[in-house]
C-alpha positions in Angstrom: 104.3 -100.0 31.4 102.3 -100.5 34.3 101.2 -98.3 36.9 103.9 -99.5 39.1 106.6 -98.8 36.5 105.1 -95.4 36.0 105.2 -94.8 39.7 108.8 -95.9 39.8 109.6 -93.8 36.9 107.9 -90.8 38.5 109.5 -91.6 41.8 112.9 -91.8 40.0 112.2 -88.4 38.4 111.2 -87.1 41.8 114.4 -88.4 43.4 116.4 -87.0 40.5 114.6 -83.7 40.9 115.2 -83.8 44.7 118.9 -84.7 44.1 119.2 -81.8 41.6 117.4 -79.5 44.0 119.5 -80.7 46.9 122.8 -80.2 44.8 121.6 -76.7 43.8 120.6 -76.0 47.4 124.1 -77.0 48.5 125.7 -74.8 45.9 123.5 -71.9 47.0 124.3 -72.5 50.7 128.0 -72.5 49.9 127.5 -69.4 47.8 125.5 -67.8 50.6 128.1 -68.7 53.1 130.8 -67.2 50.8 128.7 -64.1 50.3 128.2 -63.9 54.1 132.0 -64.0 54.6 132.4 -61.5 51.8 129.7 -59.3 53.3 131.3 -59.6 56.7 134.7 -58.7 55.2 133.1 -55.8 53.3 131.3 -54.6 56.5 134.7 -54.7 58.3 136.4 -52.9 55.4 133.6 -50.3 55.5 133.9 -49.8 59.2 137.7 -49.5 58.8 137.2 -47.0 56.0 134.7 -45.0 58.1 137.2 -45.0 61.0 140.0 -43.9 58.6 137.7 -41.3 57.2 136.9 -40.0 60.7 140.6 -40.0 61.5 141.3 -38.1 58.2 138.6 -35.6 59.1 140.2 -35.0 62.5 143.6 -34.7 60.8 142.1 -32.2 58.3 140.6 -30.2 61.1 143.9 -30.2 62.9 145.7 -29.2 59.8 143.2 -26.4 59.3 143.8 -25.2 62.8 147.6 -25.3 62.3 147.1 -23.5 59.0 145.1 -20.8 60.7 147.8 -20.5 63.4 150.5 -20.4 60.8 148.6 -17.7 58.8 148.2 -15.7 62.0 151.9 -16.1 62.8 152.8 -15.1 59.3 150.6 -12.0 59.5 152.2 -11.1 62.9 155.7 -11.6 61.4 154.8 -9.5 58.3 153.5 -6.8 60.6 156.6 -6.9 62.7 158.8 -6.9 59.6 156.9 -3.8 58.3 157.3 -2.2 61.7 161.0 -2.9 61.8 161.4 -1.7 58.2 159.7 1.6 59.1 161.9 2.0 62.2 164.9 1.3 60.1 163.9 3.9 57.5 163.2 6.4 60.3 166.6 5.6 62.0 168.3 5.9 58.6 166.7 9.2 58.0 167.8 10.4 61.5 171.3 9.1 60.8 171.3 10.9 57.4 170.2 14.1 59.0 172.9 13.7 61.8 175.5 13.0 59.1 174.4 16.0 57.1 174.7 18.0 60.4 178.2 16.6 61.0 179.1 17.4 57.4 177.8 20.9 57.7 179.7 21.3 61.0 182.9 20.0 59.5 182.5 22.4 56.5 181.9 25.3 58.9 184.9 24.2 60.9 187.0 24.0 57.8 185.8 27.4 56.7 186.6 28.9 60.1 190.1 27.3 60.0 190.6 28.7 56.5 189.5 32.1 57.7 191.8 31.8 60.8 194.7 30.8 58.5 194.0 33.8 56.3 193.9 36.1 59.4 197.1 34.5 60.7 198.8 35.1 57.3 197.5 38.7 57.4 198.7 39.1 61.0 202.1 37.6 60.1 202.3 39.9 57.1 201.5 42.9 59.3 204.0 41.7 61.9 206.6 41.2 59.3 205.9 44.7 58.0 206.0 46.0 61.5 209.3 44.2 62.2 210.7 45.6 59.0 209.4 49.1 59.8 210.8 48.7 63.4 214.1 47.6 62.0 214.2 50.5 59.6 213.2 52.8 62.4 215.9 51.3 64.6 218.4 51.8 61.8 217.3 55.4 61.4 217.4 56.0 65.1 220.9 54.6 65.3 221.9 56.7 62.3 220.5 59.8 64.0 222.2 58.8 67.3 225.4 58.5 65.4 224.9 61.9 63.8 224.0 63.4 67.0 227.1 62.1 68.7 229.2 63.3 65.8 227.6 66.6 66.1 228.5 66.8 69.8 232.1 66.2 69.1 
């Protein structure tokens, strides 16, 4: 093997090494391009996720505001309900007192009516006795009148 053969052999090896390097470089460039596309897609996805995260944060803040409003409204409604319940209890007590007053008044009226009926019965009994006594007196008076007239004759 001569120097020239060796040079051709080395040159062949060098071309082969360059071809392998070139093929590997092409593969790496294709992989880099694919990675760049993947990186661009991931960057877009990350930006989208960040935007969605911000949107979700805003929604969460809005929900918290609505929850606070709802809690305040519930507290107001509960306070109003307690107030109305207290007013209802007070009105019920007033109505119960008024009803007791009416019941007492009806009982007193019934007692007065009963007493008046008893008095009426007593008065009727006295009147009946007086009428009987008057009838007896009238009968005696007529009897006496008849005797007096007989005595005059």
